[in-house]
All heavy atoms as an XYZ file, in Angstrom:
843
protein
N      19.638    -28.522   -103.083
C      19.671    -27.157   -102.599
C      18.598    -26.938   -101.564
O      18.288    -27.804   -100.756
N      18.027    -25.764   -101.594
C      16.985    -25.381   -100.646
C      15.586    -25.655   -101.165
O      14.617    -25.286   -100.548
C      17.104    -23.897   -100.302
C      18.361    -23.613    -99.519
O      18.841    -24.474    -98.791
N      18.912    -22.431    -99.672
N      15.471    -26.294   -102.331
C      14.179    -26.562   -102.932
C      13.475    -27.703   -102.207
O      14.074    -28.734   -101.923
C      14.375    -26.924   -104.394
C      13.106    -26.872   -105.180
C      13.415    -27.129   -106.607
N      12.977    -28.509   -106.845
C      13.048    -29.127   -107.988
N      13.615    -28.550   -109.003
N      12.593    -30.338   -108.134
N      12.186    -27.502   -101.908
C      11.396    -28.554   -101.279
C      10.836    -29.456   -102.364
O      10.359    -28.995   -103.388
C      10.226    -27.966   -100.507
C      10.626    -27.319    -99.235
C       9.421    -26.930    -98.437
N       8.514    -26.113    -99.254
C       7.329    -25.702    -98.856
N       6.882    -26.023    -97.683
N       6.576    -24.963    -99.633
N      10.893    -30.749   -102.127
C      10.313    -31.708   -103.050
C       9.320    -32.554   -102.276
O       9.674    -33.190   -101.285
C      11.396    -32.612   -103.684
C      12.375    -31.777   -104.484
C      10.751    -33.685   -104.546
C      13.543    -32.559   -105.021
N       8.061    -32.521   -102.733
C       7.032    -33.345   -102.113
C       6.883    -34.603   -102.939
O       6.751    -34.548   -104.156
C       5.711    -32.582   -102.071
C       5.716    -31.280   -101.282
C       4.376    -30.568   -101.425
C       6.016    -31.543    -99.818
N       6.910    -35.750   -102.280
C       6.738    -37.019   -102.972
C       5.549    -37.751   -102.385
O       5.314    -37.742   -101.189
C       8.002    -37.861   -102.839
C       9.150    -37.248   -103.598
C      10.253    -38.271   -103.826
N      11.199    -37.776   -104.775
C      12.329    -37.146   -104.462
N      12.629    -36.943   -103.201
N      13.143    -36.738   -105.398
N       4.831    -38.394   -103.254
C       3.629    -39.110   -102.848
C       3.935    -40.591   -102.685
O       4.862    -41.120   -103.288
C       2.538    -38.912   -103.907
C       1.185    -39.022   -103.335
N       0.611    -40.221   -103.004
C       0.284    -38.081   -102.996
C      -0.580    -40.012   -102.495
N      -0.808    -38.726   -102.492
N       3.127    -41.299   -101.894
C       3.317    -42.738   -101.714
C       2.664    -43.544   -102.835
O       2.901    -44.743   -102.958
C       2.780    -43.185   -100.356
C       1.292    -43.211   -100.262
N       0.555    -42.066   -100.078
C       0.411    -44.227   -100.337
C      -0.723    -42.391   -100.046
N      -0.843    -43.689   -100.201
N       1.863    -42.900   -103.675
C       1.248    -43.576   -104.821
C       2.232    -43.532   -105.987
O       2.677    -42.465   -106.395
C      -0.070    -42.888   -105.243
C      -1.061    -42.813   -104.078
C      -0.669    -43.570   -106.477
C      -1.640    -44.143   -103.650
N       2.563    -44.685   -106.523
C       3.515    -44.775   -107.634
C       2.759    -44.788   -108.957
O       1.830    -45.567   -109.143
C       4.390    -46.038   -107.517
C       5.137    -46.052   -106.179
C       5.353    -46.162   -108.691
C       6.071    -44.879   -105.950
N       3.163    -43.918   -109.863
C       2.579    -43.866   -111.203
C       3.187    -45.008   -112.010
O       4.394    -45.021   -112.258
C       2.897    -42.515   -111.844
C       2.249    -42.332   -113.196
O       1.943    -43.336   -113.877
O       2.057    -41.168   -113.586
N       2.392    -45.992   -112.433
C       2.954    -47.145   -113.137
C       3.548    -46.793   -114.502
O       4.382    -47.521   -115.011
C       1.768    -48.101   -113.291
C       0.564    -47.257   -113.150
C       0.950    -46.106   -112.260
N       3.156    -45.651   -115.062
C       3.716    -45.275   -116.367
C       5.119    -44.701   -116.255
O       5.863    -44.681   -117.226
C       2.795    -44.279   -117.083
O       2.760    -43.044   -116.390
N       5.496    -44.231   -115.048
C       6.831    -43.649   -114.871
C       7.693    -44.410   -113.872
O       8.914    -44.328   -113.916
C       6.732    -42.191   -114.383
O       6.147    -42.182   -113.073
C       5.920    -41.329   -115.342
N       7.055    -45.117   -112.935
C       7.792    -45.781   -111.863
C       8.158    -44.832   -110.733
O       8.826    -45.219   -109.789
N       7.699    -43.583   -110.819
C       7.995    -42.564   -109.803
C       6.711    -42.170   -109.082
O       5.612    -42.438   -109.567
C       8.624    -41.328   -110.454
C      10.022    -41.575   -110.942
C      10.263    -41.900   -112.271
C      11.100    -41.496   -110.070
C      11.558    -42.143   -112.721
C      12.395    -41.736   -110.514
C      12.615    -42.052   -111.831
O      13.890    -42.296   -112.263
N       6.853    -41.488   -107.941
C       5.655    -41.047   -107.225
C       4.751    -40.177   -108.093
O       5.224    -39.389   -108.919
C       6.219    -40.243   -106.051
C       7.578    -40.828   -105.827
C       8.073    -41.162   -107.208
N       3.456    -40.337   -107.893
C       2.461    -39.548   -108.607
C       2.668    -38.061   -108.330
O       3.005    -37.671   -107.217
C       1.063    -39.961   -108.161
O       0.090    -39.140   -108.745
N       2.432    -37.246   -109.336
C       2.624    -35.803   -109.177
C       1.357    -35.006   -109.475
O       1.392    -33.784   -109.480
C       3.738    -35.303   -110.115
O       3.374    -35.613   -111.467
C       5.065    -35.927   -109.775
N       0.254    -35.675   -109.750
C      -0.945    -34.949   -110.175
C      -1.723    -34.319   -109.030
O      -2.130    -33.181   -109.117
C      -1.869    -35.865   -110.987
C      -1.271    -36.239   -112.314
C      -0.817    -37.520   -112.560
C      -1.142    -35.291   -113.314
C      -0.262    -37.860   -113.782
C      -0.586    -35.614   -114.535
C      -0.151    -36.900   -114.759
O       0.403    -37.221   -115.965
N      -1.971    -35.045   -107.980
C      -2.785    -34.528   -106.873
C      -2.122    -34.883   -105.554
O      -1.381    -35.850   -105.452
C      -4.191    -35.110   -106.925
N      -2.406    -34.084   -104.546
C      -1.938    -34.387   -103.201
C      -2.879    -35.403   -102.565
O      -2.474    -36.299   -101.854
C      -1.893    -33.100   -102.351
C      -1.564    -33.403   -100.908
C      -0.901    -32.115   -102.926
N      -4.159    -35.239   -102.884
C      -5.182    -36.102   -102.291
C      -6.406    -36.071   -103.198
O      -6.710    -35.047   -103.810
C      -5.546    -35.548   -100.920
C      -6.592    -36.291   -100.171
C      -6.840    -35.678    -98.795
O      -5.901    -35.168    -98.170
O      -8.001    -35.723    -98.370
N      -7.110    -37.177   -103.267
C      -8.382    -37.244   -103.979
C      -9.369    -37.943   -103.063
O      -9.085    -39.020   -102.537
C      -8.260    -38.011   -105.311
C      -7.343    -37.265   -106.262
C      -9.638    -38.222   -105.939
C      -7.050    -37.994   -107.551
N     -10.506    -37.306   -102.852
C     -11.560    -37.892   -102.033
C     -12.776    -38.155   -102.912
O     -13.171    -37.286   -103.694
C     -11.947    -36.943   -100.897
C     -10.812    -36.769    -99.925
O     -10.367    -37.722    -99.314
N     -10.326    -35.554    -99.793
N     -13.352    -39.319   -102.774
C     -14.533    -39.697   -103.544
C     -15.672    -40.064   -102.606
O     -15.439    -40.659   -101.554
C     -14.224    -40.909   -104.429
C     -13.061    -40.800   -105.404
C     -12.873    -42.114   -106.141
C     -13.284    -39.669   -106.379
N     -16.903    -39.712   -103.001
C     -18.092    -40.141   -102.279
C     -19.113    -40.639   -103.290
O     -19.161    -40.168   -104.427
C     -18.710    -39.026   -101.400
C     -17.783    -38.635   -100.276
C     -19.101    -37.828   -102.223
N     -19.904    -41.616   -102.866
C     -20.934    -42.175   -103.736
C     -21.957    -42.899   -102.886
O     -21.607    -43.551   -101.900
C     -20.315    -43.159   -104.729
O     -21.313    -43.773   -105.509
N     -23.212    -42.796   -103.310
C     -24.270    -43.566   -102.658
C     -24.510    -44.881   -103.379
O     -25.232    -45.736   -102.884
C     -25.557    -42.754   -102.602
C     -25.458    -41.566   -101.671
C     -26.727    -40.760   -101.647
C     -26.529    -39.555   -100.741
N     -27.626    -38.594   -100.883
N     -23.883    -45.061   -104.561
C     -24.136    -46.268   -105.350
C     -22.920    -47.177   -105.497
O     -23.073    -48.345   -105.820
C     -24.646    -45.903   -106.756
O     -23.637    -45.141   -107.440
C     -25.939    -45.100   -106.686
N     -21.731    -46.665   -105.277
C     -20.509    -47.471   -105.399
C     -19.994    -47.827   -104.018
O     -19.993    -46.979   -103.113
C     -19.436    -46.696   -106.170
C     -19.769    -46.365   -107.622
C     -18.763    -45.364   -108.182
C     -19.792    -47.625   -108.464
N     -19.527    -49.059   -103.832
C     -19.051    -49.449   -102.508
C     -17.634    -48.933   -102.247
O     -16.944    -48.464   -103.138
C     -19.183    -50.951   -102.274
C     -18.286    -51.793   -103.155
O     -17.185    -51.347   -103.511
O     -18.691    -52.937   -103.449
N     -17.230    -49.051   -101.001
C     -15.964    -48.485   -100.540
C     -14.753    -49.062   -101.278
O     -13.798    -48.345   -101.561
C     -15.811    -48.687    -99.038
N     -14.781    -50.341   -101.597
C     -13.647    -50.964   -102.294
C     -13.462    -50.353   -103.682
O     -12.334    -50.080   -104.103
C     -13.841    -52.474   -102.401
N     -14.565    -50.103   -104.373
C     -14.485    -49.473   -105.706
C     -13.960    -48.052   -105.564
O     -13.107    -47.609   -106.342
C     -15.872    -49.473   -106.387
C     -16.369    -50.886   -106.540
C     -15.845    -48.679   -107.675
C     -16.207    -51.533   -107.862
N     -14.465    -47.314   -104.579
C     -14.012    -45.936   -104.375
C     -12.531    -45.885   -104.031
O     -11.808    -45.003   -104.499
C     -14.847    -45.257   -103.287
C     -16.319    -45.058   -103.602
C     -17.041    -44.452   -102.404
C     -16.507    -44.205   -104.843
N     -12.070    -46.838   -103.234
C     -10.653    -46.895   -102.882
C      -9.802    -47.137   -104.132
O      -8.797    -46.460   -104.352
C     -10.411    -47.979   -101.834
C      -8.976    -48.011   -101.372
O      -8.405    -46.936   -101.083
O      -8.405    -49.113   -101.311
N     -10.207    -48.091   -104.943
C      -9.464    -48.380   -106.176
C      -9.503    -47.191   -107.136
O      -8.478    -46.831   -107.740
C     -10.040    -49.625   -106.849
N     -10.660    -46.570   -107.265
C     -10.779    -45.415   -108.159
C      -9.918    -44.244   -107.700
O      -9.256    -43.598   -108.510
C     -12.238    -44.958   -108.263
C     -13.129    -45.737   -109.197
C     -14.584    -45.272   -109.060
C     -12.659    -45.597   -110.639
N      -9.920    -43.967   -106.401
C      -9.119    -42.833   -105.923
C      -7.631    -43.091   -106.127
O      -6.889    -42.185   -106.505
C      -9.430    -42.519   -104.456
O      -9.045    -43.576   -103.614
N      -7.191    -44.319   -105.928
C      -5.783    -44.650   -106.175
C      -5.455    -44.509   -107.655
O      -4.437    -43.913   -108.018
C      -5.461    -46.073   -105.689
O      -5.733    -46.146   -104.284
C      -4.004    -46.428   -105.937
N      -6.317    -45.026   -108.514
C      -6.083    -44.898   -109.957
C      -6.071    -43.439   -110.386
O      -5.216    -43.015   -111.181
C      -7.153    -45.671   -110.724
N      -7.007    -42.656   -109.858
C      -7.075    -41.246   -110.243
C      -5.842    -40.452   -109.815
O      -5.502    -39.447   -110.425
C      -8.338    -40.600   -109.679
C      -9.587    -41.034   -110.384
S     -11.042    -40.249   -109.640
C     -12.324    -40.834   -110.739
N      -5.157    -40.938   -108.787
C      -3.929    -40.265   -108.342
C      -2.849    -40.293   -109.423
O      -1.923    -39.500   -109.396
C      -3.384    -40.909   -107.065
C      -4.216    -40.682   -105.836
S      -4.298    -38.970   -105.298
C      -2.596    -38.628   -104.942
N      -2.964    -41.210   -110.367
C      -1.951    -41.319   -111.425
C      -2.440    -40.693   -112.730
O      -1.829    -40.891   -113.776
C      -1.569    -42.791   -111.674
O      -2.697    -43.485   -112.208
C      -1.090    -43.460   -110.394
N      -3.545    -39.943   -112.669
C      -4.122    -39.302   -113.856
C      -4.107    -37.788   -113.695
O      -4.137    -37.281   -112.570
C      -5.595    -39.712   -114.014
C      -5.833    -41.173   -114.155
S      -7.632    -41.490   -114.135
C      -7.599    -43.277   -114.123
N      -4.113    -37.100   -114.826
C      -4.316    -35.661   -114.733
C      -5.806    -35.415   -114.461
O      -6.642    -36.308   -114.586
C      -3.821    -34.927   -115.976
C      -4.528    -35.343   -117.259
O      -5.593    -35.981   -117.197
O      -3.994    -35.018   -118.327
N      -6.124    -34.200   -114.056
C      -7.487    -33.889   -113.654
C      -8.513    -34.116   -114.768
O      -9.555    -34.740   -114.508
C      -7.551    -32.450   -113.134
C      -8.790    -32.164   -112.337
C      -8.752    -30.786   -111.740
O      -9.132    -29.829   -112.406
N      -8.293    -30.685   -110.507
N      -8.275    -33.686   -116.007
C      -9.278    -33.953   -117.051
C      -9.545    -35.445   -117.268
O     -10.683    -35.854   -117.477
C      -8.671    -33.311   -118.307
C      -7.752    -32.265   -117.794
C      -7.206    -32.823   -116.503
N      -8.519    -36.275   -117.175
C      -8.700    -37.716   -117.353
C      -9.502    -38.303   -116.195
O     -10.399    -39.127   -116.405
C      -7.335    -38.417   -117.485
O      -6.615    -37.823   -118.570
C      -7.488    -39.904   -117.724
N      -9.214    -37.867   -114.986
C      -9.956    -38.359   -113.817
C     -11.423    -37.964   -113.898
O     -12.311    -38.772   -113.616
C      -9.321    -37.836   -112.532
N     -11.685    -36.744   -114.306
C     -13.078    -36.309   -114.417
C     -13.784    -36.991   -115.585
O     -14.996    -37.205   -115.542
C     -13.178    -34.790   -114.484
C     -13.073    -34.160   -113.099
C     -11.879    -33.628   -112.644
C     -14.165    -34.151   -112.248
C     -11.775    -33.080   -111.382
C     -14.076    -33.608   -110.976
C     -12.883    -33.071   -110.552
O     -12.790    -32.543   -109.287
N     -13.048    -37.369   -116.625
C     -13.634    -38.160   -117.719
C     -14.012    -39.550   -117.210
O     -15.058    -40.097   -117.598
C     -12.660    -38.254   -118.890
N     -13.190    -40.138   -116.336
C     -13.521    -41.425   -115.730
C     -14.776    -41.296   -114.869
O     -15.655    -42.157   -114.896
C     -12.341    -41.949   -114.905
C     -12.526    -43.301   -114.232
C     -12.855    -44.388   -115.248
C     -11.267    -43.665   -113.444
N     -14.876    -40.200   -114.142
C     -16.098    -39.936   -113.362
C     -17.306    -39.898   -114.288
O     -18.345    -40.499   -113.988
C     -15.962    -38.612   -112.619
C     -17.248    -38.198   -111.930
C     -17.139    -36.801   -111.330
N     -18.394    -36.415   -110.736
C     -19.251    -35.551   -111.281
N     -18.987    -34.975   -112.428
N     -20.373    -35.255   -110.669
N     -17.199    -39.212   -115.420
C     -18.308    -39.108   -116.377
C     -18.722    -40.486   -116.883
O     -19.912    -40.753   -117.066
C     -17.920    -38.197   -117.534
N     -17.745    -41.377   -117.087
C     -18.052    -42.744   -117.510
C     -18.953    -43.433   -116.490
O     -19.947    -44.067   -116.840
C     -16.760    -43.546   -117.709
C     -16.997    -45.008   -117.918
C     -17.366    -45.499   -119.169
C     -16.871    -45.905   -116.871
C     -17.604    -46.854   -119.370
C     -17.107    -47.260   -117.057
C     -17.474    -47.734   -118.311
N     -18.604    -43.312   -115.202
C     -19.413    -43.948   -114.162
C     -20.793    -43.319   -114.080
O     -21.795    -44.019   -113.893
C     -18.697    -43.897   -112.809
C     -17.694    -44.997   -112.644
C     -16.385    -44.839   -113.077
C     -18.061    -46.207   -112.085
C     -15.462    -45.860   -112.952
C     -17.147    -47.244   -111.944
C     -15.850    -47.068   -112.389
N     -20.873    -42.015   -114.228
C     -22.168    -41.339   -114.190
C     -23.028    -41.799   -115.378
O     -24.225    -42.050   -115.221
C     -21.970    -39.812   -114.171
C     -21.418    -39.417   -112.798
C     -23.275    -39.077   -114.480
C     -20.997    -37.986   -112.682
N     -22.413    -41.946   -116.551
C     -23.137    -42.438   -117.724
C     -23.671    -43.862   -117.508
O     -24.641    -44.255   -118.145
C     -22.247    -42.417   -118.974
C     -21.969    -41.014   -119.473
O     -22.664    -40.062   -119.033
O     -21.046    -40.854   -120.296
N     -23.041    -44.612   -116.613
C     -23.489    -45.971   -116.286
C     -24.555    -45.968   -115.195
O     -24.954    -47.026   -114.701
C     -22.292    -46.825   -115.827
C     -21.170    -46.937   -116.830
C     -21.625    -47.536   -118.146
O     -22.250    -48.580   -118.174
N     -21.312    -46.858   -119.238
N     -24.993    -44.785   -114.764
C     -26.035    -44.675   -113.752
C     -25.531    -44.628   -112.324
O     -26.315    -44.706   -111.380
N     -24.228    -44.511   -112.149
C     -23.643    -44.450   -110.799
C     -23.553    -42.999   -110.336
O     -23.567    -42.071   -111.130
C     -22.239    -45.068   -110.797
C     -22.179    -46.498   -111.273
C     -22.870    -47.492   -110.368
O     -23.286    -47.140   -109.250
O     -23.012    -48.654   -110.789
N     -23.462    -42.842   -109.040
C     -23.217    -41.529   -108.453
C     -21.745    -41.481   -108.046
O     -21.242    -42.423   -107.421
C     -24.094    -41.331   -107.217
C     -23.863    -40.006   -106.533
C     -24.624    -39.922   -105.233
O     -25.851    -39.734   -105.276
O     -23.978    -40.069   -104.177
N     -21.056    -40.412   -108.384
C     -19.641    -40.288   -108.026
C     -19.278    -38.815   -107.948
O     -19.377    -38.089   -108.931
C     -18.760    -41.003   -109.058
C     -17.262    -41.015   -108.791
C     -16.937    -41.668   -107.444
C     -16.529    -41.733   -109.923
N     -18.877    -38.380   -106.769
C     -18.444    -36.994   -106.584
C     -17.015    -36.962   -106.074
O     -16.571    -37.864   -105.356
C     -19.397    -36.259   -105.643
C     -20.694    -35.927   -106.357
O     -20.647    -35.069   -107.263
O     -21.729    -36.529   -106.044
N     -16.309    -35.920   -106.472
C     -14.868    -35.833   -106.251
C     -14.486    -34.511   -105.586
O     -15.032    -33.469   -105.911
C     -14.105    -35.909   -107.597
C     -14.413    -37.206   -108.334
C     -12.607    -35.742   -107.395
C     -13.804    -37.277   -109.735
N     -13.485    -34.595   -104.706
C     -12.741    -33.432   -104.237
C     -11.284    -33.707   -104.586
O     -10.675    -34.648   -104.067
C     -12.903    -33.204   -102.748
N     -10.740    -32.931   -105.520
C      -9.373    -33.088   -106.032
C      -8.523    -32.031   -105.341
O      -8.766    -30.834   -105.479
C      -9.395    -32.881   -107.537
C      -8.096    -32.932   -108.237
C      -7.114    -31.973   -108.222
C      -7.614    -33.977   -109.079
N      -6.065    -32.365   -108.998
C      -6.345    -33.589   -109.536
C      -8.146    -35.193   -109.491
C      -5.595    -34.383   -110.396
C      -7.396    -35.973   -110.337
C      -6.143    -35.578   -110.781
N      -7.509    -32.443   -104.595
C      -6.671    -31.523   -103.826
C      -5.287    -31.476   -104.454
O      -4.658    -32.509   -104.665
C      -6.563    -31.974   -102.352
C      -5.745    -30.980   -101.545
C      -7.948    -32.180   -101.739
N      -4.837    -30.260   -104.753
C      -3.505    -30.083   -105.328
C      -2.870    -28.817   -104.767
O      -3.541    -28.008   -104.125
C      -3.578    -30.028   -106.852
C      -4.407    -28.880   -107.392
C      -4.664    -28.986   -108.886
O      -3.804    -29.492   -109.607
O      -5.744    -28.551   -109.311
N      -1.589    -28.674   -105.009
C      -0.871    -27.476   -104.607
C      -0.577    -26.667   -105.858
O       0.021    -27.178   -106.809
C       0.442    -27.817   -103.871
C       0.135    -28.593   -102.594
C       1.229    -26.544   -103.567
C       1.353    -29.129   -101.885
N      -1.015    -25.414   -105.837
C      -0.749    -24.501   -106.942
C      -0.191    -23.208   -106.352
O      -0.827    -22.605   -105.482
C      -2.027    -24.217   -107.743
C      -2.595    -25.451   -108.418
S      -4.210    -25.182   -109.181
C      -3.822    -23.991   -110.429
N       0.982    -22.833   -106.811
C       1.620    -21.611   -106.296
C       1.717    -21.625   -104.776
O       1.385    -20.659   -104.105
C       0.883    -20.365   -106.782
C       0.883    -20.268   -108.287
O       1.880    -20.575   -108.939
N      -0.232    -19.848   -108.856
N       2.130    -22.776   -104.240
C       2.329    -22.975   -102.802
C       1.058    -22.773   -101.977
O       1.108    -22.419   -100.813
C       3.464    -22.089   -102.293
C       4.758    -22.350   -103.023
C       5.965    -22.354   -102.125
O       5.814    -22.242   -100.899
O       7.056    -22.490   -102.680
N      -0.086    -23.053   -102.601
C      -1.369    -22.937   -101.914
C      -2.225    -24.162   -102.237
O      -2.232    -24.632   -103.370
C      -2.087    -21.677   -102.388
C      -3.368    -21.411   -101.662
C      -3.928    -20.082   -102.094
N      -5.126    -19.786   -101.333
C      -5.937    -18.802   -101.611
N      -5.666    -18.002   -102.635
N      -6.995    -18.594   -100.898
N      -2.934    -24.672   -101.236
C      -3.838    -25.797   -101.481
C      -5.052    -25.314   -102.261
O      -5.648    -24.282   -101.939
C      -4.312    -26.410   -100.172
C      -3.371    -27.394    -99.489
C      -3.971    -27.867    -98.174
C      -3.038    -28.562   -100.375
N      -5.400    -26.098   -103.281
C      -6.572    -25.809   -104.100
C      -7.418    -27.072   -104.143
O      -6.909    -28.155   -104.427
C      -6.173    -25.384   -105.531
C      -7.411    -25.161   -106.390
C      -5.291    -24.144   -105.505
N      -8.701    -26.931   -103.851
C      -9.628    -28.055   -103.883
C     -10.638    -27.794   -104.999
O     -11.368    -26.808   -104.966
C     -10.371    -28.225   -102.540
C     -11.374    -29.381   -102.620
C      -9.385    -28.434   -101.407
N     -10.641    -28.694   -105.984
C     -11.623    -28.639   -107.062
C     -12.624    -29.753   -106.796
O     -12.237    -30.909   -106.669
C     -10.950    -28.838   -108.434
O      -9.916    -27.856   -108.586
C     -11.953    -28.698   -109.565
N     -13.896    -29.392   -106.695
C     -14.886    -30.384   -106.271
C     -16.128    -30.332   -107.155
O     -16.438    -29.320   -107.780
C     -15.273    -30.159   -104.812
C     -15.899    -28.809   -104.552
C     -17.279    -28.659   -104.591
C     -15.113    -27.704   -104.287
C     -17.860    -27.424   -104.371
C     -15.676    -26.465   -104.068
C     -17.058    -26.327   -104.113
O     -17.626    -25.092   -103.907
N     -16.833    -31.455   -107.198
C     -18.100    -31.527   -107.910
C     -19.220    -31.095   -106.956
O     -19.058    -31.114   -105.732
C     -18.351    -32.951   -108.429
O     -18.284    -33.866   -107.336
C     -17.329    -33.338   -109.489
N     -20.347    -30.713   -107.535
C     -21.456    -30.182   -106.725
C     -21.870    -31.111   -105.593
O     -22.113    -30.663   -104.480
C     -22.672    -29.900   -107.608
C     -22.500    -28.641   -108.443
O     -21.682    -27.767   -108.075
O     -23.186    -28.524   -109.471
N     -21.943    -32.403   -105.855
C     -22.377    -33.350   -104.837
C     -21.411    -33.505   -103.675
O     -21.778    -34.029   -102.623
N     -20.174    -33.033   -103.855
C     -19.193    -33.139   -102.775
C     -19.286    -31.963   -101.798
O     -18.833    -32.057   -100.674
C     -17.769    -33.237   -103.331
C     -16.808    -33.821   -102.332
C     -16.540    -35.179   -102.331
C     -16.223    -33.040   -101.351
C     -15.694    -35.739   -101.380
C     -15.378    -33.587   -100.403
C     -15.122    -34.931   -100.417
O     -14.304    -35.481    -99.483
N     -19.891    -30.874   -102.219
C     -19.893    -29.655   -101.400
C     -20.391    -29.845    -99.971
O     -19.802    -29.291    -99.036
C     -20.674    -28.538   -102.091
C     -20.518    -27.216   -101.365
C     -20.948    -26.039   -102.196
O     -21.747    -26.204   -103.137
O     -20.473    -24.942   -101.888
N     -21.444    -30.636    -99.712
C     -21.889    -30.798    -98.318
C     -20.832    -31.408    -97.391
O     -20.919    -31.274    -96.174
C     -23.095    -31.738    -98.434
C     -23.554    -31.642    -99.839
C     -22.329    -31.337   -100.647
N     -19.840    -32.070    -97.951
C     -18.805    -32.725    -97.145
C     -17.600    -31.822    -96.866
O     -16.711    -32.202    -96.106
C     -18.325    -34.002    -97.839
C     -19.457    -34.964    -98.100
C     -20.060    -35.023    -99.356
C     -19.948    -35.785    -97.091
C     -21.115    -35.897    -99.595
C     -21.006    -36.650    -97.330
C     -21.584    -36.703    -98.587
O     -22.630    -37.550    -98.820
N     -17.552    -30.656    -97.489
C     -16.414    -29.751    -97.326
C     -16.531    -28.958    -96.032
O     -17.599    -28.450    -95.700
C     -16.336    -28.773    -98.498
C     -15.962    -29.339    -99.849
C     -16.079    -28.255   -100.919
C     -14.560    -29.905    -99.837
N     -15.426    -28.854    -95.337
C     -15.306    -27.943    -94.198
C     -14.251    -26.933    -94.616
O     -13.052    -27.175    -94.486
C     -14.894    -28.700    -92.941
C     -15.984    -29.618    -92.486
C     -15.705    -30.246    -91.167
C     -16.942    -31.051    -90.866
N     -16.845    -32.085    -90.019
N     -14.720    -25.828    -95.177
C     -13.824    -24.865    -95.814
C     -12.949    -24.139    -94.799
O     -13.406    -23.755    -93.730
C     -14.621    -23.884    -96.658
C     -15.298    -24.578    -97.832
C     -16.005    -23.592    -98.723
C     -16.615    -24.324    -99.911
N     -17.339    -23.415   -100.799
N     -11.672    -23.983    -95.181
C     -10.700    -23.261    -94.376
C     -10.259    -22.022    -95.148
O     -10.179    -22.042    -96.382
C      -9.494    -24.155    -94.079
C      -9.856    -25.418    -93.313
S      -8.446    -26.466    -92.878
C      -7.715    -26.789    -94.458
N      -9.964    -20.956    -94.438
C      -9.620    -19.681    -95.070
C      -8.390    -19.747    -95.965
O      -8.351    -19.106    -96.997
C      -9.419    -18.593    -94.013
C     -10.716    -18.222    -93.341
O     -11.786    -18.345    -93.930
N     -10.633    -17.776    -92.095
N      -7.397    -20.501    -95.601
C      -6.140    -20.520    -96.351
C      -6.168    -21.441    -97.576
O      -5.180    -21.553    -98.288
C      -4.949    -20.839    -95.452
C      -5.064    -22.120    -94.654
C      -5.790    -21.978    -93.342
O      -6.897    -21.472    -93.287
N      -5.182    -22.442    -92.264
N      -7.289    -22.075    -97.838
C      -7.435    -22.998    -98.967
C      -8.356    -22.363   -100.002
O      -9.359    -21.749    -99.659
C      -8.005    -24.351    -98.508
C      -8.220    -25.294    -99.676
C      -7.093    -24.983    -97.465
N      -7.997    -22.535   -101.289
C      -8.858    -22.041   -102.370
C      -9.776    -23.180   -102.809
O      -9.312    -24.289   -103.056
C      -8.002    -21.563   -103.540
C      -8.824    -20.890   -104.617
C      -7.925    -20.279   -105.666
N      -8.393    -20.776   -106.945
C      -7.636    -21.136   -107.938
N      -6.324    -21.096   -107.841
N      -8.153    -21.562   -109.065
N     -11.058    -22.899   -102.928
C     -12.048    -23.884   -103.347
C     -12.659    -23.443   -104.663
O     -12.960    -22.268   -104.860
C     -13.161    -24.019   -102.298
C     -12.649    -24.538   -100.984
C     -12.154    -23.665   -100.014
C     -12.642    -25.892   -100.710
C     -11.665    -24.147    -98.810
C     -12.157    -26.381    -99.515
C     -11.670    -25.491    -98.568
O     -11.182    -25.965    -97.372
N     -12.829    -24.404   -105.565
C     -13.463    -24.098   -106.841
C     -14.292    -25.280   -107.288
O     -13.889    -26.420   -107.137
C     -12.412    -23.725   -107.896
C     -11.370    -24.800   -108.143
C     -10.204    -24.309   -108.982
O      -9.911    -23.123   -109.031
N      -9.547    -25.232   -109.645
N     -15.473    -24.989   -107.820
C     -16.337    -26.044   -108.344
C     -15.805    -26.509   -109.685
O     -15.400    -25.708   -110.518
C     -17.749    -25.515   -108.538
C     -18.584    -25.590   -107.328
C     -20.056    -25.426   -107.706
N     -20.853    -25.525   -106.532
C     -21.239    -24.493   -105.809
N     -20.902    -23.280   -106.150
N     -21.957    -24.668   -104.733
N     -15.864    -27.800   -109.886
C     -15.515    -28.362   -111.202
C     -16.643    -28.040   -112.159
O     -17.808    -28.224   -111.838
C     -15.314    -29.870   -111.101
C     -15.101    -30.506   -112.436
C     -13.900    -30.349   -113.107
C     -16.109    -31.230   -113.056
C     -13.698    -30.911   -114.360
C     -15.919    -31.798   -114.294
C     -14.711    -31.636   -114.939
O     -14.512    -32.184   -116.174
N     -16.281    -27.565   -113.336
C     -17.270    -27.232   -114.364
C     -17.299    -28.349   -115.382
O     -16.338    -28.538   -116.123
C     -16.913    -25.904   -115.037
C     -16.852    -24.728   -114.095
C     -18.171    -24.452   -113.420
O     -19.232    -24.502   -114.034
N     -18.119    -24.158   -112.128
N     -18.405    -29.108   -115.415
C     -18.548    -30.159   -116.424
C     -18.504    -29.541   -117.810
O     -19.054    -28.454   -118.017
C     -19.874    -30.923   -116.247
C     -19.858    -31.816   -115.015
O     -18.884    -32.564   -114.843
O     -20.838    -31.771   -114.247
N     -17.852    -30.251   -118.724
C     -17.737    -29.739   -120.093
C     -19.051    -29.784   -120.826
O     -19.942    -30.487   -120.537
C     -16.693    -30.538   -120.855
């Protein structure tokens, strides 16, 4: 019909279909190299947000630095959920909703 369907190029191995959790995930770290960040961002694309942030907590507990900007579409609007350390990298746009991730 007239319904728009957005599909991602990241395949969720648990379903065999495109990932549906996030549109984009950006990671920054002063302690993890680019290859690890690339692998982590791809893996996080197949996780829900609480699971991805739990994985972040694991790395932080190991003494690593890891900050995230999680981008998703909610009610036909882009929403960016980010950790405090990611804020300096954001270039905020008026039509996007930004919210800080609240650690549990």
